[in-house]
Backbone as CSV, one residue per row, in Angstrom:
resi,resn,N_x,N_y,N_z,CA_x,CA_y,CA_z,C_x,C_y,C_z
1,UNK,13.835,12.916,-5.929,13.405,12.344,-4.670,13.576,12.935,-3.508
2,UNK,12.516,13.538,-2.739,12.988,14.146,-1.288,13.691,13.271,-0.220
3,UNK,14.035,14.145,0.692,14.837,13.445,2.055,14.077,13.362,3.028
4,UNK,13.707,11.825,3.585,13.159,11.713,4.794,13.361,11.595,5.740
5,UNK,12.759,12.101,6.874,13.609,12.400,8.242,12.563,12.138,9.203
6,UNK,11.371,12.930,9.246,10.447,12.799,10.024,8.775,13.178,9.423
7,UNK,7.902,12.494,9.953,6.402,12.749,9.663,5.864,14.083,10.090
8,UNK,5.231,14.874,9.224,4.784,16.334,9.349,5.468,17.012,10.100
9,UNK,6.792,17.619,9.453,7.662,18.480,10.099,7.206,20.024,10.727
10,UNK,6.048,20.439,9.871,5.423,21.462,10.268,4.263,21.489,11.615
11,UNK,4.283,20.440,12.089,3.527,19.945,13.557,2.159,20.147,13.220
12,UNK,1.618,19.869,11.827,0.020,20.253,11.636,-1.020,18.937,11.533
13,UNK,-0.046,17.680,11.782,-0.940,16.941,12.011,-1.016,16.027,13.051
14,UNK,-2.213,15.572,13.776,-2.119,14.829,15.061,-2.302,13.476,14.922
15,UNK,-1.515,12.605,15.272,-1.814,11.067,14.799,-2.299,10.787,16.227
16,UNK,-3.421,9.544,16.561,-3.679,8.919,17.601,-3.602,7.196,17.220
17,UNK,-3.092,6.602,18.097,-3.283,5.099,17.525,-4.585,4.467,18.581
18,UNK,-5.259,3.881,17.300,-6.444,3.139,17.748,-6.749,1.923,17.684
19,UNK,-7.399,1.158,18.410,-7.651,-0.354,18.050,-8.940,-0.797,17.362
20,UNK,-8.651,-1.341,16.333,-9.733,-1.888,15.194,-10.469,-3.043,15.669
21,UNK,-11.812,-3.545,14.871,-12.584,-4.243,15.729,-12.032,-5.859,15.400
22,UNK,-11.045,-5.899,14.718,-10.326,-7.579,14.481,-8.904,-7.222,15.824
23,UNK,-9.072,-6.228,16.572,-7.684,-6.265,17.525,-6.851,-5.819,17.382
24,UNK,-6.376,-5.242,15.951,-5.408,-4.916,15.178,-5.062,-3.390,15.590
25,UNK,-4.060,-2.723,15.742,-3.987,-1.114,15.746,-4.051,-0.653,14.350
26,UNK,-4.359,0.689,14.399,-4.649,1.687,13.380,-4.083,3.105,13.847
27,UNK,-4.017,3.878,12.964,-3.828,5.304,13.209,-5.169,6.217,12.900
28,UNK,-5.415,6.946,13.751,-6.481,8.413,13.354,-5.777,9.371,13.385
29,UNK,-5.904,9.932,11.752,-5.453,11.055,11.411,-6.505,12.172,11.928
30,UNK,-6.213,12.828,13.299,-7.314,13.935,13.904,-7.084,15.072,12.878
31,UNK,-6.393,15.361,12.131,-6.906,16.800,11.274,-7.695,16.485,10.141
32,UNK,-7.297,14.954,9.257,-8.399,14.751,8.422,-9.673,13.928,9.038
33,UNK,-9.526,13.709,10.168,-10.600,12.999,10.525,-10.709,11.599,9.759
34,UNK,-9.618,10.901,9.595,-9.553,9.900,8.411,-8.622,8.808,9.165
35,UNK,-8.969,7.431,9.397,-8.348,6.416,9.860,-6.994,5.999,8.893
36,UNK,-6.279,5.284,9.021,-5.393,4.623,8.244,-6.015,3.391,7.611
37,UNK,-6.717,2.672,8.193,-7.059,1.312,8.073,-8.917,1.481,8.306
38,UNK,-9.606,0.250,7.783,-10.832,0.019,8.519,-10.983,0.274,9.731
39,UNK,-11.920,0.481,10.785,-12.134,0.518,11.644,-12.827,-0.851,12.186
40,UNK,-13.084,-1.286,11.163,-13.428,-2.683,11.220,-12.489,-3.926,11.458
41,UNK,-11.665,-3.497,11.069,-10.577,-4.181,11.086,-9.071,-4.046,10.447
42,UNK,-8.136,-3.438,10.540,-7.068,-3.322,9.903,-6.218,-4.326,9.275
43,UNK,-5.894,-5.296,10.263,-5.330,-6.614,9.653,-6.331,-7.150,8.473
44,UNK,-7.673,-7.478,9.092,-8.641,-8.024,7.819,-8.479,-7.417,6.766
45,UNK,-8.773,-5.863,6.650,-8.671,-5.187,5.542,-7.699,-5.063,4.376
46,UNK,-6.543,-5.002,5.069,-5.168,-5.263,4.411,-4.765,-6.910,3.394
47,UNK,-5.417,-7.601,4.601,-4.917,-9.176,4.188,-6.378,-9.247,2.640
48,UNK,-7.449,-8.614,2.960,-8.494,-9.097,2.176,-8.160,-8.068,0.879
49,UNK,-7.699,-6.881,1.175,-8.234,-6.331,-0.619,-6.450,-6.397,-1.119
50,UNK,-5.418,-6.476,-0.319,-4.042,-6.158,-0.925,-3.647,-7.890,-0.906
51,UNK,-3.583,-8.716,-0.072,-2.950,-9.902,-0.245,-3.775,-10.580,-1.114
52,UNK,-5.268,-11.012,-0.812,-6.247,-12.161,-1.146,-6.631,-11.807,-2.391
53,UNK,-7.142,-10.198,-2.534,-7.746,-9.512,-3.993,-6.417,-9.406,-5.178
54,UNK,-5.469,-9.219,-4.258,-4.354,-8.522,-5.223,-2.967,-9.297,-5.240
55,UNK,-2.437,-9.703,-4.438,-1.326,-10.564,-4.503,-1.598,-11.990,-5.113
56,UNK,-2.840,-12.744,-4.078,-3.111,-14.064,-4.582,-3.618,-14.323,-5.979
57,UNK,-4.053,-13.094,-6.321,-4.531,-13.275,-7.858,-3.475,-13.208,-8.972
58,UNK,-2.417,-12.454,-8.650,-1.550,-12.402,-9.895,-0.513,-13.485,-9.995
59,UNK,-0.544,-14.196,-10.948,0.152,-15.567,-11.134,1.696,-14.736,-11.811
60,UNK,2.393,-15.538,-11.672,3.700,-15.157,-11.701,4.707,-16.307,-11.630
61,UNK,5.949,-16.470,-12.603,6.952,-17.254,-12.404,7.639,-17.043,-11.344
62,UNK,7.859,-17.777,-10.627,8.790,-17.878,-9.115,10.168,-17.524,-9.389
63,UNK,10.661,-17.565,-10.113,11.899,-17.399,-10.843,12.253,-15.661,-11.127
64,UNK,11.170,-15.081,-11.677,11.385,-13.940,-12.027,10.922,-12.911,-10.771
65,UNK,11.294,-12.297,-10.363,10.639,-11.033,-9.006,9.333,-10.478,-9.641
66,UNK,8.507,-10.356,-8.669,6.919,-9.732,-8.782,7.562,-8.432,-8.485
67,UNK,7.181,-7.513,-9.075,7.108,-6.159,-8.800,5.914,-5.382,-8.359
68,UNK,5.679,-4.859,-7.391,5.048,-4.464,-6.752,4.961,-2.925,-6.302
69,UNK,4.072,-1.963,-6.457,4.139,-0.298,-6.215,3.282,-0.413,-4.978
70,UNK,3.650,0.005,-3.990,2.648,0.685,-3.171,2.266,2.137,-2.744
71,UNK,1.206,2.696,-3.018,0.977,4.106,-2.983,0.505,4.511,-1.747
72,UNK,1.295,4.566,-0.783,0.932,5.062,0.614,1.648,4.174,1.807
73,UNK,2.689,3.764,2.314,3.469,3.222,2.939,2.801,3.136,4.347
74,UNK,2.438,4.408,4.997,1.872,4.509,6.104,2.359,3.868,7.029
75,UNK,1.553,2.982,7.477,1.983,2.128,8.978,3.310,0.930,8.569
76,UNK,3.299,0.561,7.250,4.126,-0.423,6.837,3.361,-1.873,6.809
77,UNK,2.240,-1.700,7.475,1.161,-3.446,7.641,1.351,-4.020,6.119
78,UNK,1.039,-3.594,5.181,1.095,-4.159,3.647,2.369,-4.624,3.498
79,UNK,3.438,-3.863,3.443,4.757,-4.452,3.274,5.205,-5.530,3.963
80,UNK,4.592,-5.431,5.307,5.007,-6.627,6.538,4.369,-7.857,5.860
81,UNK,2.787,-7.737,5.427,2.255,-9.015,5.171,2.656,-9.271,3.457
82,UNK,3.194,-8.707,3.132,3.669,-8.978,1.478,4.707,-9.974,1.663
83,UNK,5.884,-9.371,2.411,6.944,-10.120,3.127,6.505,-11.503,3.616
84,UNK,5.440,-11.322,4.550,5.411,-12.573,5.101,4.562,-13.779,3.979
85,UNK,3.814,-13.226,3.294,3.381,-14.024,1.925,4.767,-14.779,1.016
86,UNK,5.601,-13.555,1.048,7.029,-14.067,0.054,7.526,-15.361,0.870
87,UNK,7.944,-15.073,2.063,8.578,-15.845,2.465,7.648,-17.600,2.630
88,UNK,6.905,-17.265,2.753,5.644,-18.489,2.817,5.709,-19.421,1.802
89,UNK,5.573,-18.391,0.699,5.478,-19.462,-0.710,6.581,-19.124,-1.099
90,UNK,7.816,-18.520,-0.822,9.186,-18.569,-1.247,8.879,-18.127,-2.969
91,UNK,8.296,-16.781,-2.882,8.007,-16.203,-3.954,9.024,-14.922,-3.795
92,UNK,9.744,-14.576,-5.204,10.591,-13.621,-4.965,9.973,-11.984,-5.307
93,UNK,9.943,-11.184,-4.456,9.117,-10.133,-4.527,10.134,-8.753,-4.093
94,UNK,9.965,-7.661,-5.162,10.355,-6.445,-5.236,9.176,-5.551,-5.164
95,UNK,9.392,-4.905,-3.727,8.180,-4.057,-3.383,8.557,-2.688,-3.030
96,UNK,8.332,-2.050,-3.912,8.795,-0.234,-3.833,7.317,0.365,-3.179
97,UNK,7.554,1.289,-2.266,6.859,2.050,-1.674,6.824,3.309,-1.565
98,UNK,5.607,4.091,-1.908,5.724,5.685,-1.655,5.257,6.170,-0.106
99,UNK,5.887,7.479,0.165,5.567,7.731,1.472,6.192,9.056,1.549
100,UNK,5.300,10.363,1.609,5.688,11.434,1.897,6.186,11.808,3.037
101,UNK,5.031,11.460,3.745,5.330,11.425,5.228,5.645,10.553,6.364
102,UNK,6.700,9.514,6.130,6.804,8.523,7.275,6.715,9.061,8.607
103,UNK,6.451,7.969,9.086,6.015,8.034,10.480,7.268,7.993,11.731
104,UNK,7.338,8.455,12.617,8.418,8.694,13.305,8.293,7.337,14.479
105,UNK,9.516,6.904,14.952,9.568,5.527,15.499,8.568,5.084,16.675
106,UNK,8.637,6.555,17.323,7.630,6.401,18.532,6.364,5.645,18.429
107,UNK,5.682,6.029,17.017,4.397,5.872,16.927,4.541,4.412,16.240
108,UNK,5.069,4.300,15.082,5.318,2.666,14.325,5.814,1.908,15.421
109,UNK,6.691,1.966,16.183,6.936,1.119,16.901,5.949,0.713,18.076
110,UNK,4.693,1.616,18.453,3.833,1.096,19.158,2.993,0.492,18.756
111,UNK,2.555,0.357,17.563,1.373,-0.657,16.653,1.985,-2.038,17.104
112,UNK,0.682,-3.185,17.394,0.833,-4.151,17.605,1.002,-5.375,16.248
113,UNK,1.201,-4.635,15.223,1.264,-5.798,14.205,2.668,-7.019,14.276
114,UNK,3.600,-6.509,14.749,4.525,-7.265,15.029,4.472,-8.411,15.898
115,UNK,3.781,-7.982,16.934,3.535,-9.195,17.984,2.089,-10.252,17.348
116,UNK,1.389,-9.790,16.903,0.192,-10.201,16.220,0.560,-11.065,15.166
117,UNK,1.885,-10.838,14.421,2.121,-11.694,13.231,3.328,-12.303,13.398
118,UNK,3.967,-12.070,14.705,5.554,-12.488,14.990,6.476,-12.176,14.267
119,UNK,6.778,-11.167,13.830,7.331,-10.816,12.691,7.974,-9.359,13.515
120,UNK,8.407,-9.202,14.538,8.893,-8.260,15.279,10.268,-7.538,14.539
121,UNK,10.940,-8.427,14.150,12.512,-8.293,13.632,12.333,-7.831,12.125
122,UNK,11.451,-8.336,11.270,11.099,-8.167,10.009,10.482,-6.456,10.070
123,UNK,9.817,-6.271,10.824,8.627,-4.875,10.946,9.947,-3.688,11.315
124,UNK,10.799,-4.231,12.166,11.719,-3.123,12.487,12.683,-3.072,11.566
125,UNK,13.234,-3.759,10.536,14.026,-3.890,9.152,13.224,-2.779,7.981
126,UNK,11.880,-3.375,7.928,11.203,-2.906,7.009,11.118,-1.199,7.671
127,UNK,10.974,-0.648,8.661,11.141,0.807,9.095,12.503,1.320,9.097
128,UNK,13.350,0.767,9.505,14.739,0.996,9.420,15.470,0.873,8.033
129,UNK,14.739,0.516,7.319,15.525,0.586,5.925,15.880,1.848,5.079
130,UNK,16.794,2.084,4.750,17.204,3.195,4.480,16.156,3.556,3.011
131,UNK,15.847,5.268,2.817,15.023,5.470,1.787,15.971,5.879,0.379
132,UNK,15.249,5.482,-0.656,15.790,5.537,-1.600,16.837,4.654,-2.393
133,UNK,17.074,3.361,-1.852,17.559,2.316,-2.001,17.050,0.978,-2.185
134,UNK,17.625,-0.180,-2.199,16.975,-1.205,-2.519,17.633,-1.633,-1.277
135,UNK,16.864,-2.628,-0.268,17.285,-3.087,0.809,16.683,-4.473,0.874
136,UNK,17.111,-5.735,0.927,17.137,-7.102,1.069,16.770,-7.179,2.628
137,UNK,15.354,-7.502,2.746,15.002,-7.945,4.262,14.887,-9.445,4.222
138,UNK,14.261,-10.092,3.260,14.857,-11.671,3.568,15.169,-11.792,1.642
139,UNK,15.560,-13.423,1.720,15.863,-14.128,0.715,14.899,-13.842,-0.634
140,UNK,13.586,-13.517,0.043,12.533,-13.519,-0.980,11.637,-12.352,-1.149
141,UNK,12.572,-11.053,-0.553,11.854,-9.812,-0.368,12.710,-8.831,-0.228
142,UNK,12.958,-7.791,-1.685,13.785,-6.808,-1.732,12.760,-5.327,-1.635
143,UNK,12.856,-4.395,-0.517,12.316,-3.193,-0.470,13.069,-2.060,-0.814
144,UNK,12.077,-1.202,-1.864,12.500,0.160,-1.838,11.520,0.974,-1.617
145,UNK,12.097,1.994,-0.454,11.184,2.910,-0.224,11.646,4.147,-0.661
146,UNK,10.630,4.904,-1.274,10.662,6.473,-1.887,10.012,7.464,-0.967
147,UNK,10.718,8.328,-0.384,10.005,9.468,0.157,9.467,10.518,-1.129
148,UNK,8.492,10.825,-1.509,7.953,11.581,-2.279,6.323,11.324,-2.398
149,UNK,5.730,12.381,-3.212,4.264,12.633,-3.394,4.292,11.402,-5.125
150,UNK,3.018,10.680,-5.180,2.810,9.741,-6.462,2.913,10.773,-7.598
151,UNK,2.522,12.044,-7.304,2.887,12.703,-8.692,3.757,13.327,-9.029
152,UNK,5.021,13.507,-7.929,6.049,13.796,-8.155,7.439,12.770,-8.389
153,UNK,7.163,11.514,-7.950,7.713,10.500,-7.745,8.056,10.356,-9.570
154,UNK,9.491,9.767,-9.761,9.947,9.170,-10.994,10.133,7.535,-10.879
155,UNK,9.482,7.197,-11.762,9.250,5.675,-11.700,9.063,5.271,-12.966
156,UNK,9.786,4.007,-13.360,10.110,3.308,-14.198,8.421,2.733,-15.079
157,UNK,8.156,3.388,-16.159,7.130,2.952,-17.087,7.040,1.478,-17.263
158,UNK,5.727,0.901,-17.710,5.853,-0.440,-18.138,6.262,-1.592,-16.939
159,UNK,6.395,-1.328,-15.770,7.024,-1.911,-14.819,6.579,-2.900,-13.762
160,UNK,5.630,-2.249,-13.242,4.889,-3.048,-12.153,4.124,-4.320,-12.532
161,UNK,3.929,-5.118,-11.745,2.981,-6.386,-12.099,1.817,-5.924,-11.181
162,UNK,1.587,-5.510,-9.860,0.981,-5.149,-9.222,0.981,-3.981,-8.283
163,UNK,-0.197,-3.083,-8.269,-0.210,-1.509,-7.498,-1.290,-2.032,-6.566
164,UNK,-0.552,-1.613,-5.310,-1.840,-1.634,-4.126,-1.943,-0.038,-4.111
165,UNK,-3.344,0.138,-3.991,-3.546,1.791,-4.219,-4.153,2.073,-2.938
166,UNK,-3.639,2.582,-1.902,-3.803,2.741,-0.684,-3.784,3.994,-0.111
167,UNK,-4.139,5.152,-0.661,-4.388,6.355,-0.585,-4.993,6.996,0.456
168,UNK,-5.220,7.793,1.468,-6.625,8.375,2.091,-7.535,8.595,0.908
169,UNK,-8.903,8.248,1.657,-10.096,8.371,0.823,-10.145,9.624,-0.205
170,UNK,-10.961,9.200,-1.305,-11.075,10.495,-2.370,-11.793,11.522,-1.545
171,UNK,-12.386,11.399,-0.266,-12.998,12.739,0.441,-12.027,13.561,1.055
172,UNK,-11.087,12.807,1.579,-10.026,13.865,2.175,-9.116,14.111,1.657
173,UNK,-8.139,13.367,0.563,-7.074,13.779,-0.332,-7.956,13.485,-2.036
174,UNK,-8.587,14.409,-2.345,-9.082,13.888,-3.658,-8.135,13.989,-4.735
175,UNK,-7.217,14.805,-4.605,-6.088,15.067,-5.544,-5.169,13.704,-5.940
176,UNK,-5.462,12.893,-5.130,-4.845,11.497,-5.073,-5.737,10.546,-6.067
177,UNK,-6.889,10.764,-6.390,-7.820,10.097,-6.967,-8.229,10.499,-8.368
178,UNK,-7.444,11.669,-8.774,-7.751,12.334,-10.196,-7.566,11.459,-11.272
179,UNK,-7.898,11.997,-12.466,-7.331,11.112,-13.506,-5.961,11.131,-13.846
180,UNK,-5.541,12.473,-14.061,-3.706,12.290,-14.112,-3.225,11.595,-13.381
181,UNK,-3.489,11.666,-12.431,-2.473,10.582,-10.898,-3.176,8.975,-11.732
182,UNK,-4.450,8.766,-12.153,-4.230,7.298,-12.652,-3.717,7.039,-13.717
183,UNK,-3.736,8.083,-14.428,-2.951,7.937,-16.042,-1.528,7.629,-15.810
184,UNK,-1.120,8.088,-14.814,0.266,7.817,-14.048,0.304,6.413,-14.085
185,UNK,-0.284,6.040,-12.851,-0.419,4.951,-12.545,-0.788,3.825,-13.545
186,UNK,-1.324,4.008,-14.748,-1.376,3.188,-15.756,-0.315,3.018,-16.490
187,UNK,0.179,4.068,-16.701,1.695,4.139,-17.451,2.738,3.184,-16.889
188,UNK,2.591,2.990,-15.402,3.528,2.162,-14.774,3.537,0.989,-14.653
189,UNK,2.243,0.547,-15.046,1.708,-0.488,-14.859,2.220,-1.620,-16.111
190,UNK,2.727,-3.038,-16.185,3.023,-3.600,-17.428,1.679,-3.997,-17.890
191,UNK,1.728,-4.443,-18.965,0.375,-5.244,-19.617,0.043,-6.351,-18.881
192,UNK,-1.417,-6.381,-18.500,-1.802,-7.587,-17.640,-1.478,-6.923,-16.253
193,UNK,-1.062,-6.172,-15.942,-0.558,-5.720,-14.742,-2.125,-5.404,-14.103
194,UNK,-2.087,-5.543,-12.482,-3.205,-5.577,-11.615,-3.182,-4.111,-10.793
195,UNK,-4.236,-3.453,-10.573,-4.619,-2.662,-9.500,-5.801,-3.217,-8.455
196,UNK,-5.176,-3.078,-7.290,-6.292,-3.392,-6.140,-6.312,-2.301,-5.070
197,UNK,-7.620,-1.969,-4.720,-7.781,-0.548,-3.854,-9.039,-1.001,-2.935
198,UNK,-9.249,-0.308,-1.759,-10.037,-0.302,-0.996,-11.410,0.125,-1.577
199,UNK,-10.859,1.404,-2.576,-12.055,2.246,-2.927,-12.978,1.691,-3.807
200,UNK,-14.396,2.179,-3.950,-15.351,1.494,-5.148,-15.972,2.870,-5.474
201,UNK,-15.476,3.880,-5.363,-16.153,5.240,-5.877,-16.578,4.819,-7.268
202,UNK,-17.680,5.068,-7.790,-17.984,5.142,-9.139,-17.278,6.009,-10.194
203,UNK,-16.972,6.861,-9.531,-15.855,8.009,-10.508,-14.642,7.291,-10.669
204,UNK,-13.991,6.561,-9.745,-12.791,5.946,-9.963,-13.199,4.727,-11.051
205,UNK,-14.202,4.168,-10.753,-14.251,3.052,-11.834,-14.355,3.724,-13.115
206,UNK,-14.948,4.579,-13.717,-15.248,5.074,-14.581,-13.900,5.539,-15.297
207,UNK,-13.082,6.187,-14.288,-12.098,6.422,-14.888,-10.809,5.478,-15.145
208,UNK,-11.006,4.376,-14.212,-10.062,3.072,-14.733,-10.664,2.692,-16.359
209,UNK,-11.730,2.679,-16.528,-12.407,2.083,-17.777,-12.012,2.886,-18.873
210,UNK,-11.768,4.174,-18.515,-11.599,5.183,-19.637,-10.160,4.914,-20.349
211,UNK,-9.442,4.698,-19.015,-8.104,4.245,-19.634,-7.487,2.775,-20.048
212,UNK,-8.978,2.266,-20.270,-8.662,0.887,-20.994,-8.454,-0.276,-20.265
213,UNK,-8.677,-0.261,-18.820,-8.582,-1.221,-17.787,-9.894,-1.970,-17.766
214,UNK,-9.847,-3.465,-17.442,-10.711,-4.116,-17.150,-11.432,-3.951,-15.842
215,UNK,-12.516,-3.498,-15.077,-12.624,-2.994,-13.746,-13.760,-4.429,-13.330
216,UNK,-13.265,-4.738,-11.909,-14.324,-5.658,-11.204,-14.493,-5.201,-9.895
217,UNK,-15.589,-4.999,-9.350,-16.314,-4.714,-8.327,-16.381,-6.270,-7.405
218,UNK,-15.592,-6.127,-6.655,-15.493,-6.971,-5.526,-16.043,-7.253,-4.244
219,UNK,-16.486,-8.040,-3.450,-17.021,-7.891,-2.203,-15.708,-7.280,-1.359
220,UNK,-16.157,-6.174,-0.445,-14.890,-5.920,0.383,-14.672,-6.608,1.531
221,UNK,-13.965,-5.774,2.562,-13.278,-6.782,3.478,-14.275,-6.267,4.642
222,UNK,-14.483,-6.965,5.803,-15.531,-6.735,6.899,-15.769,-5.259,7.103
223,UNK,-16.936,-4.944,7.091,-17.603,-3.482,7.713,-17.654,-2.544,5.901
224,UNK,-17.159,-3.352,4.928,-17.074,-2.362,3.644,-17.682,-3.558,2.508
225,UNK,-18.802,-2.847,2.150,-19.703,-3.695,0.927,-18.596,-4.155,-0.437
226,UNK,-17.902,-3.069,-0.920,-17.081,-3.113,-2.212,-15.929,-2.901,-1.794
227,UNK,-15.077,-3.371,-3.064,-13.415,-2.871,-3.124,-13.412,-3.072,-4.909
228,UNK,-12.328,-2.755,-5.518,-12.107,-3.002,-6.750,-10.751,-3.342,-7.076
229,UNK,-10.982,-3.978,-8.014,-9.722,-4.538,-8.656,-9.754,-4.404,-10.472
230,UNK,-8.752,-3.774,-10.951,-8.668,-3.569,-12.332,-7.342,-4.210,-12.825
231,UNK,-7.424,-4.486,-14.260,-6.279,-5.092,-14.855,-5.863,-4.322,-16.100
232,UNK,-4.834,-3.893,-16.617,-4.339,-3.159,-17.733,-4.520,-4.167,-18.894
233,UNK,-5.128,-3.842,-19.660,-5.491,-4.757,-20.763,-4.731,-3.988,-22.230
């Protein structure tokens, strides 16, 4: 596991805060020409894809931790929304998230999620949490941040109930959507585990089916026609 200290130490990436259509912020990676969330609504997209179609779809004994893996910590929005859900529903969640290039504080602290969701303290705790070790953020939410690539990260197999696959789009980072990476993700999932992603490319669906997953094409968030949910059978 790599040590994480700052985003983009080589200074090769330029980031710009943008306001999406639902009023929530996102970041534009001006180097990749790719936003971290949908320009039609960052908050709406995360709620729809990962909470409503992912977390709320997965049934779990509340006395047993629900184990989630997020590929792409980014701004921390998905982690924050998952914490909010855990507290509201008193559901015990262990949340592992992977990020190779964490954002510096001057960027993440300028985003408006904490005020929009009234979770300022929790948002700071999520970002200030140490890398590489479990940290209890609330009585129902334990966070483990891993600074590494999904290709190189050492993770337990047959372990996760739910995957948030939130990497940059295949057109921008195709290596994160190739079959060997999806095979690794498949191996990390429990039988009956679920993967949720905003991506609905035909190749992705074919690859997931080739691994033996049941694949659903679902209505997407505002501004996007479709998304994908897949279950390991």
